[in-house]
Backbone and ligand atoms as CSV (ligand in chain L), in Angstrom:
chain,resi,resn,atom,element,x,y,z
A,1,UNK,N,N,124.484,62.461,84.940
A,1,UNK,CA,C,123.585,63.295,84.370
A,1,UNK,C,C,122.751,64.019,85.315
A,2,UNK,N,N,122.587,65.381,85.101
A,2,UNK,CA,C,121.821,66.095,86.236
A,2,UNK,C,C,120.443,66.472,85.687
A,3,UNK,N,N,119.565,66.861,86.626
A,3,UNK,CA,C,118.237,67.176,86.418
A,3,UNK,C,C,117.971,68.558,86.876
A,4,UNK,N,N,117.124,69.424,86.265
A,4,UNK,CA,C,116.744,70.768,86.553
A,4,UNK,C,C,116.266,70.973,87.979
A,5,UNK,N,N,116.864,71.865,88.761
A,5,UNK,CA,C,116.481,72.016,90.134
A,5,UNK,C,C,114.993,72.281,90.514
A,6,UNK,N,N,114.445,72.632,89.433
A,6,UNK,CA,C,112.886,72.947,89.730
A,6,UNK,C,C,112.018,71.910,89.188
A,7,UNK,N,N,112.071,71.602,87.881
A,7,UNK,CA,C,111.028,70.704,87.324
A,7,UNK,C,C,111.684,69.174,87.080
A,8,UNK,N,N,112.933,68.934,87.365
A,8,UNK,CA,C,113.582,67.750,87.442
A,8,UNK,C,C,113.838,67.181,86.036
A,9,UNK,N,N,113.409,67.911,85.022
A,9,UNK,CA,C,113.796,67.512,83.591
A,9,UNK,C,C,115.235,67.306,83.394
A,10,UNK,N,N,115.602,66.313,82.661
A,10,UNK,CA,C,117.070,66.027,82.384
A,10,UNK,C,C,117.828,67.169,81.589
A,11,UNK,N,N,118.809,67.541,82.157
A,11,UNK,CA,C,119.612,68.795,81.619
A,11,UNK,C,C,120.507,68.164,80.498
A,12,UNK,N,N,120.436,69.071,79.373
A,12,UNK,CA,C,121.498,68.902,78.301
A,12,UNK,C,C,122.294,70.177,77.988
A,13,UNK,N,N,123.466,69.788,77.703
A,13,UNK,CA,C,124.264,70.994,77.380
A,13,UNK,C,C,125.522,71.320,78.383
A,14,UNK,N,N,125.822,72.383,78.546
A,14,UNK,CA,C,126.894,72.708,79.651
A,14,UNK,C,C,126.740,71.932,80.835
A,15,UNK,N,N,127.826,71.475,81.573
A,15,UNK,CA,C,127.865,70.705,82.699
A,15,UNK,C,C,127.475,71.505,83.811
A,16,UNK,N,N,127.718,72.736,83.814
A,16,UNK,CA,C,127.332,73.708,84.989
A,16,UNK,C,C,125.934,74.176,84.999
A,17,UNK,N,N,125.153,73.840,84.009
A,17,UNK,CA,C,123.804,74.144,83.973
A,17,UNK,C,C,122.991,73.660,85.187
A,18,UNK,N,N,122.132,74.505,85.715
A,18,UNK,CA,C,121.199,74.106,86.847
A,18,UNK,C,C,119.883,73.869,86.625
A,19,UNK,N,N,119.468,74.688,85.527
A,19,UNK,CA,C,118.057,74.673,85.176
A,19,UNK,C,C,117.692,74.476,83.726
A,20,UNK,N,N,116.618,73.851,83.303
A,20,UNK,CA,C,116.340,73.535,82.005
A,20,UNK,C,C,115.941,74.663,81.105
A,21,UNK,N,N,115.380,75.716,81.704
A,21,UNK,CA,C,115.012,76.800,80.942
A,21,UNK,C,C,115.097,78.171,81.840
A,22,UNK,N,N,114.778,79.232,81.049
A,22,UNK,CA,C,114.855,80.576,81.646
A,22,UNK,C,C,113.659,80.655,82.687
A,23,UNK,N,N,112.535,79.984,82.332
A,23,UNK,CA,C,111.339,79.995,83.093
A,23,UNK,C,C,111.729,79.424,84.488
A,24,UNK,N,N,112.334,78.286,84.476
A,24,UNK,CA,C,112.693,77.631,85.679
A,24,UNK,C,C,113.769,78.355,86.505
A,25,UNK,N,N,114.575,78.837,85.783
A,25,UNK,CA,C,115.846,79.629,86.588
A,25,UNK,C,C,115.061,80.963,87.152
A,26,UNK,N,N,114.098,81.462,86.448
A,26,UNK,CA,C,113.391,82.771,87.093
A,26,UNK,C,C,112.612,82.401,88.234
A,27,UNK,N,N,111.913,81.263,88.182
A,27,UNK,CA,C,111.124,80.836,89.094
A,27,UNK,C,C,112.070,80.453,90.384
A,28,UNK,N,N,113.129,79.890,90.265
A,28,UNK,CA,C,113.966,79.689,91.310
A,28,UNK,C,C,114.410,81.014,92.066
A,29,UNK,N,N,114.805,81.911,91.406
A,29,UNK,CA,C,115.299,83.115,91.940
A,29,UNK,C,C,114.202,83.988,92.526
A,30,UNK,N,N,112.986,84.005,91.865
A,30,UNK,CA,C,111.928,84.832,92.480
A,30,UNK,C,C,111.366,84.205,93.707
A,31,UNK,N,N,111.402,82.756,93.719
A,31,UNK,CA,C,110.945,82.061,94.935
A,31,UNK,C,C,111.925,82.162,96.048
A,32,UNK,N,N,113.182,82.288,95.847
A,32,UNK,CA,C,114.258,82.545,96.820
A,32,UNK,C,C,114.059,83.974,97.426
A,33,UNK,N,N,113.836,85.037,96.699
A,33,UNK,CA,C,113.671,86.330,97.056
A,33,UNK,C,C,112.426,86.287,98.036
A,34,UNK,N,N,111.348,85.711,97.399
A,34,UNK,CA,C,110.036,85.729,98.175
A,34,UNK,C,C,110.167,85.170,99.555
A,35,UNK,N,N,110.837,83.945,99.725
A,35,UNK,CA,C,111.055,83.306,101.067
A,35,UNK,C,C,111.943,84.318,101.920
A,36,UNK,N,N,112.974,84.945,101.396
A,36,UNK,CA,C,113.714,85.750,102.212
A,36,UNK,C,C,112.914,87.111,102.773
A,37,UNK,N,N,112.118,87.533,101.791
A,37,UNK,CA,C,111.248,88.829,102.129
A,37,UNK,C,C,110.296,88.390,103.263
A,38,UNK,N,N,109.632,87.191,103.168
A,38,UNK,CA,C,108.715,86.697,104.071
A,38,UNK,C,C,109.321,86.746,105.486
A,39,UNK,N,N,110.479,86.097,105.620
A,39,UNK,CA,C,111.132,85.961,106.863
A,39,UNK,C,C,111.560,87.380,107.418
A,40,UNK,N,N,112.005,88.131,106.497
A,40,UNK,CA,C,112.644,89.415,106.958
A,40,UNK,C,C,111.675,90.580,107.324
A,41,UNK,N,N,110.388,90.433,106.992
A,41,UNK,CA,C,109.325,91.329,107.085
A,41,UNK,C,C,109.249,91.979,108.314
A,42,UNK,N,N,109.180,90.996,109.460
A,42,UNK,CA,C,108.884,91.802,110.726
A,42,UNK,C,C,110.197,92.535,111.294
A,43,UNK,N,N,111.303,91.933,111.060
A,43,UNK,CA,C,112.499,92.486,111.563
A,43,UNK,C,C,112.963,93.870,110.674
A,44,UNK,N,N,112.549,93.811,109.364
A,44,UNK,CA,C,112.767,94.996,108.485
A,44,UNK,C,C,111.821,96.174,109.210
A,45,UNK,N,N,110.663,95.731,109.473
A,45,UNK,CA,C,109.563,96.778,109.965
A,45,UNK,C,C,110.136,97.403,111.280
A,46,UNK,N,N,110.783,96.657,112.177
A,46,UNK,CA,C,111.346,96.989,113.360
A,46,UNK,C,C,112.533,97.975,113.062
A,47,UNK,N,N,113.374,97.673,112.245
A,47,UNK,CA,C,114.500,98.332,111.906
A,47,UNK,C,C,114.053,99.737,111.347
A,48,UNK,N,N,112.992,99.593,110.409
A,48,UNK,CA,C,112.647,100.996,109.924
A,48,UNK,C,C,112.039,101.929,111.087
A,49,UNK,N,N,111.187,101.358,111.793
A,49,UNK,CA,C,110.582,101.943,112.802
A,49,UNK,C,C,111.641,102.552,113.853
A,50,UNK,N,N,112.744,101.776,114.107
A,50,UNK,CA,C,113.711,102.391,115.081
A,50,UNK,C,C,114.450,103.584,114.402
A,51,UNK,N,N,114.837,103.485,113.104
A,51,UNK,CA,C,115.353,104.501,112.278
A,51,UNK,C,C,114.376,105.691,112.299
A,52,UNK,N,N,113.291,105.585,112.225
A,52,UNK,CA,C,112.352,106.726,112.094
A,52,UNK,C,C,112.303,107.306,113.618
A,53,UNK,N,N,112.421,106.656,114.599
A,53,UNK,CA,C,112.474,107.191,116.025
A,53,UNK,C,C,113.703,108.180,116.029
A,54,UNK,N,N,114.859,107.594,115.753
A,54,UNK,CA,C,116.069,108.433,115.808
A,54,UNK,C,C,116.092,109.531,114.954
A,55,UNK,N,N,115.588,109.260,113.684
A,55,UNK,CA,C,115.598,110.565,112.663
A,55,UNK,C,C,114.613,111.521,113.308
A,56,UNK,N,N,113.605,111.311,113.925
A,56,UNK,CA,C,112.799,112.329,114.415
A,56,UNK,C,C,113.463,113.039,115.472
A,57,UNK,N,N,113.973,112.263,116.393
A,57,UNK,CA,C,114.645,112.857,117.494
A,57,UNK,C,C,115.927,113.814,117.146
A,58,UNK,N,N,116.536,113.326,116.093
A,58,UNK,CA,C,117.853,114.206,115.684
A,58,UNK,C,C,117.294,115.494,114.938
A,59,UNK,N,N,116.183,115.423,114.340
A,59,UNK,CA,C,115.785,116.510,113.593
A,59,UNK,C,C,116.490,116.769,112.324
A,60,UNK,N,N,115.837,117.281,111.362
A,60,UNK,CA,C,116.422,117.377,110.044
A,60,UNK,C,C,117.803,118.076,109.994
A,61,UNK,N,N,118.016,119.059,110.807
A,61,UNK,CA,C,119.239,119.792,110.595
A,61,UNK,C,C,120.490,119.371,111.569
A,62,UNK,N,N,120.216,118.569,112.585
A,62,UNK,CA,C,121.299,117.944,113.434
A,62,UNK,C,C,121.954,116.731,112.976
A,63,UNK,N,N,123.280,116.585,113.048
A,63,UNK,CA,C,124.052,115.519,112.836
A,63,UNK,C,C,124.444,114.813,114.136
A,64,UNK,N,N,124.226,115.441,115.179
A,64,UNK,CA,C,124.717,114.986,116.679
A,64,UNK,C,C,123.926,115.602,117.536
A,65,UNK,N,N,123.291,114.721,118.560
A,65,UNK,CA,C,122.338,115.323,119.495
A,65,UNK,C,C,122.331,114.391,120.711
A,66,UNK,N,N,122.393,114.995,121.913
A,66,UNK,CA,C,122.430,114.291,123.180
A,66,UNK,C,C,121.084,114.224,123.770
A,67,UNK,N,N,120.565,113.020,124.088
A,67,UNK,CA,C,119.256,113.032,124.701
A,67,UNK,C,C,119.313,111.983,125.811
A,68,UNK,N,N,118.121,112.011,126.399
A,68,UNK,CA,C,118.011,111.269,127.684
A,68,UNK,C,C,117.482,109.786,127.152
A,69,UNK,N,N,118.006,108.765,127.700
A,69,UNK,CA,C,117.513,107.413,127.217
A,69,UNK,C,C,116.068,107.075,127.431
A,70,UNK,N,N,115.620,107.834,128.400
A,70,UNK,CA,C,114.151,107.742,128.705
A,70,UNK,C,C,113.289,108.126,127.577
A,71,UNK,N,N,113.925,109.051,126.630
A,71,UNK,CA,C,113.035,109.635,125.554
A,71,UNK,C,C,112.938,108.473,124.505
A,72,UNK,N,N,113.828,107.628,124.315
A,72,UNK,CA,C,113.893,106.572,123.549
A,72,UNK,C,C,112.906,105.458,124.019
A,73,UNK,N,N,113.012,105.266,125.335
A,73,UNK,CA,C,112.157,104.201,125.968
A,73,UNK,C,C,110.656,104.571,125.828
A,74,UNK,N,N,110.418,105.900,125.833
A,74,UNK,CA,C,108.973,106.500,125.804
A,74,UNK,C,C,108.335,106.175,124.391
A,75,UNK,N,N,109.352,106.158,123.386
A,75,UNK,CA,C,108.847,105.913,122.089
A,75,UNK,C,C,108.912,104.397,121.827
A,76,UNK,N,N,109.262,103.622,122.733
A,76,UNK,CA,C,109.348,102.191,122.611
A,76,UNK,C,C,110.272,101.698,121.563
A,77,UNK,N,N,111.456,102.323,121.563
A,77,UNK,CA,C,112.707,102.021,120.838
A,77,UNK,C,C,113.201,100.811,121.184
A,78,UNK,N,N,113.468,99.917,120.214
A,78,UNK,CA,C,114.096,98.551,120.540
A,78,UNK,C,C,115.589,98.518,120.439
A,79,UNK,N,N,116.308,98.566,121.480
A,79,UNK,CA,C,117.706,98.670,121.484
A,79,UNK,C,C,118.412,97.575,120.866
A,80,UNK,N,N,117.882,96.462,120.636
A,80,UNK,CA,C,118.565,95.222,120.141
A,80,UNK,C,C,118.340,95.154,118.552
A,81,UNK,N,N,117.678,96.083,118.114
A,81,UNK,CA,C,117.571,95.996,116.681
A,81,UNK,C,C,118.312,97.070,115.985
A,82,UNK,N,N,119.461,96.705,115.251
A,82,UNK,CA,C,120.120,97.770,114.470
A,82,UNK,C,C,120.717,96.823,113.263
A,83,UNK,N,N,121.273,97.515,112.334
A,83,UNK,CA,C,121.697,97.080,111.082
A,83,UNK,C,C,123.200,96.445,111.247
A,84,UNK,N,N,123.955,97.367,111.965
A,84,UNK,CA,C,125.246,96.956,112.146
A,84,UNK,C,C,125.957,97.700,113.355
A,85,UNK,N,N,127.218,97.430,113.569
A,85,UNK,CA,C,127.840,98.059,114.669
A,85,UNK,C,C,129.355,98.429,114.378
A,86,UNK,N,N,129.895,99.334,114.982
A,86,UNK,CA,C,131.374,99.448,114.882
A,86,UNK,C,C,131.795,100.012,116.243
A,87,UNK,N,N,133.156,99.788,116.464
A,87,UNK,CA,C,133.740,100.337,117.670
A,87,UNK,C,C,134.940,101.261,117.336
A,88,UNK,N,N,134.937,102.310,117.963
A,88,UNK,CA,C,136.019,103.112,117.769
A,88,UNK,C,C,137.358,102.869,118.531
A,89,UNK,N,N,138.377,103.658,118.510
A,89,UNK,CA,C,139.604,103.280,119.016
A,89,UNK,C,C,139.380,103.344,120.553
A,90,UNK,N,N,138.609,104.170,121.123
A,90,UNK,CA,C,138.355,104.241,122.512
A,90,UNK,C,C,137.291,103.208,123.098
A,91,UNK,N,N,137.037,102.279,122.155
A,91,UNK,CA,C,136.201,101.304,122.568
A,91,UNK,C,C,134.688,101.480,122.663
A,92,UNK,N,N,134.273,102.643,122.168
A,92,UNK,CA,C,132.859,103.136,122.207
A,92,UNK,C,C,132.128,102.459,121.099
A,93,UNK,N,N,131.054,101.708,121.407
A,93,UNK,CA,C,130.367,100.961,120.367
A,93,UNK,C,C,129.134,101.766,119.779
A,94,UNK,N,N,129.167,101.904,118.424
A,94,UNK,CA,C,128.140,102.521,117.648
A,94,UNK,C,C,127.258,101.670,117.068
A,95,UNK,N,N,125.915,101.828,117.447
A,95,UNK,CA,C,124.893,100.915,116.891
A,95,UNK,C,C,124.222,101.753,115.629
A,96,UNK,N,N,124.160,101.119,114.384
A,96,UNK,CA,C,123.739,101.844,113.212
A,96,UNK,C,C,122.321,101.224,112.819
A,97,UNK,N,N,121.466,102.138,112.264
A,97,UNK,CA,C,120.241,101.869,111.627
A,97,UNK,C,C,120.450,102.473,110.265
A,98,UNK,N,N,121.139,101.699,109.571
A,98,UNK,CA,C,121.511,102.210,108.085
A,98,UNK,C,C,122.508,103.489,108.099
A,99,UNK,N,N,121.925,104.692,108.011
A,99,UNK,CA,C,122.950,105.756,107.914
A,99,UNK,C,C,122.876,106.606,109.210
A,100,UNK,N,N,122.019,106.218,110.211
A,100,UNK,CA,C,121.964,107.030,111.435
A,100,UNK,C,C,122.123,105.964,112.533
A,101,UNK,N,N,122.535,106.590,113.694
A,101,UNK,CA,C,122.777,105.526,114.749
A,101,UNK,C,C,122.716,106.137,116.020
A,102,UNK,N,N,123.314,105.497,117.084
A,102,UNK,CA,C,123.357,105.926,118.474
A,102,UNK,C,C,124.355,105.226,119.182
A,103,UNK,N,N,124.961,105.924,120.336
A,103,UNK,CA,C,125.830,105.196,121.316
A,103,UNK,C,C,125.360,105.631,122.617
A,104,UNK,N,N,125.781,104.808,123.665
A,104,UNK,CA,C,125.406,105.027,125.075
A,104,UNK,C,C,126.537,105.961,125.513
A,105,UNK,N,N,126.295,107.212,126.095
A,105,UNK,CA,C,127.134,108.115,126.501
A,105,UNK,C,C,127.260,107.842,128.048
A,106,UNK,N,N,126.088,107.612,128.818
A,106,UNK,CA,C,126.181,107.195,130.219
A,106,UNK,C,C,124.863,106.290,130.429
A,107,UNK,N,N,124.749,105.710,131.579
A,107,UNK,CA,C,123.441,104.980,131.736
A,107,UNK,C,C,122.294,105.499,131.394
A,108,UNK,N,N,122.221,106.957,131.527
A,108,UNK,CA,C,120.948,107.727,131.241
A,108,UNK,C,C,121.069,108.602,129.905
A,109,UNK,N,N,122.229,108.666,129.404
A,109,UNK,CA,C,122.368,109.527,128.298
A,109,UNK,C,C,122.661,108.851,126.930
A,110,UNK,N,N,122.227,109.169,125.671
A,110,UNK,CA,C,122.685,108.578,124.593
A,110,UNK,C,C,122.952,109.739,123.559
A,111,UNK,N,N,123.893,109.473,122.645
A,111,UNK,CA,C,124.053,110.338,121.452
A,111,UNK,C,C,123.505,109.683,120.464
A,112,UNK,N,N,122.861,110.625,119.642
A,112,UNK,CA,C,122.234,110.189,118.376
A,112,UNK,C,C,123.137,110.793,117.156
A,113,UNK,N,N,123.365,110.228,116.155
A,113,UNK,CA,C,124.167,110.652,115.026
A,113,UNK,C,C,123.804,110.353,113.729
A,114,UNK,N,N,124.251,111.065,112.731
A,114,UNK,CA,C,124.137,110.822,111.334
A,114,UNK,C,C,125.372,110.614,110.741
A,115,UNK,N,N,125.520,109.592,109.688
A,115,UNK,CA,C,126.815,109.283,109.341
A,115,UNK,C,C,127.174,110.437,108.172
A,116,UNK,N,N,126.312,110.971,107.523
A,116,UNK,CA,C,126.817,112.033,106.525
A,116,UNK,C,C,126.179,113.356,106.788
L,1,ZN,ZN,ZN,112.965,72.958,84.669
C-alpha cells in the first residue's frame, strides 16, 4: 500500500497513483516549479543580461557583425554564461544565448550573430 507523496494519506485506486487528490498533485508540481525558479533566477538574469549586450551590439538590422573583444569586456559580458554550444565542421565553437550568439574569430575579435 502506498501513501500520498504530499500528505501521506493512504492511496486507494490505481496502483500508479502518487497523490490522494488534485490539490496534493497541484501542490507538488507548483512546489517543484517554485524550487527550480528560485535556483535558476540568478543564472537566468545573467543569461538575459548577456543576450541584451549581444543584441545591442548587433543592432536590430544586422545578422552578423565583427567586433573587438574589448567591447564585450567593457560591458562586463560574462563569457562563461550561455544557453548552449555547437561546433561546425571546421571546429569553430558557437556559443548561444537563445537565438543569438558569438564565436571567437581571433584572440581580439569576436563575431556576433543571429540565428534567424
Ligand atoms: Zn495528499
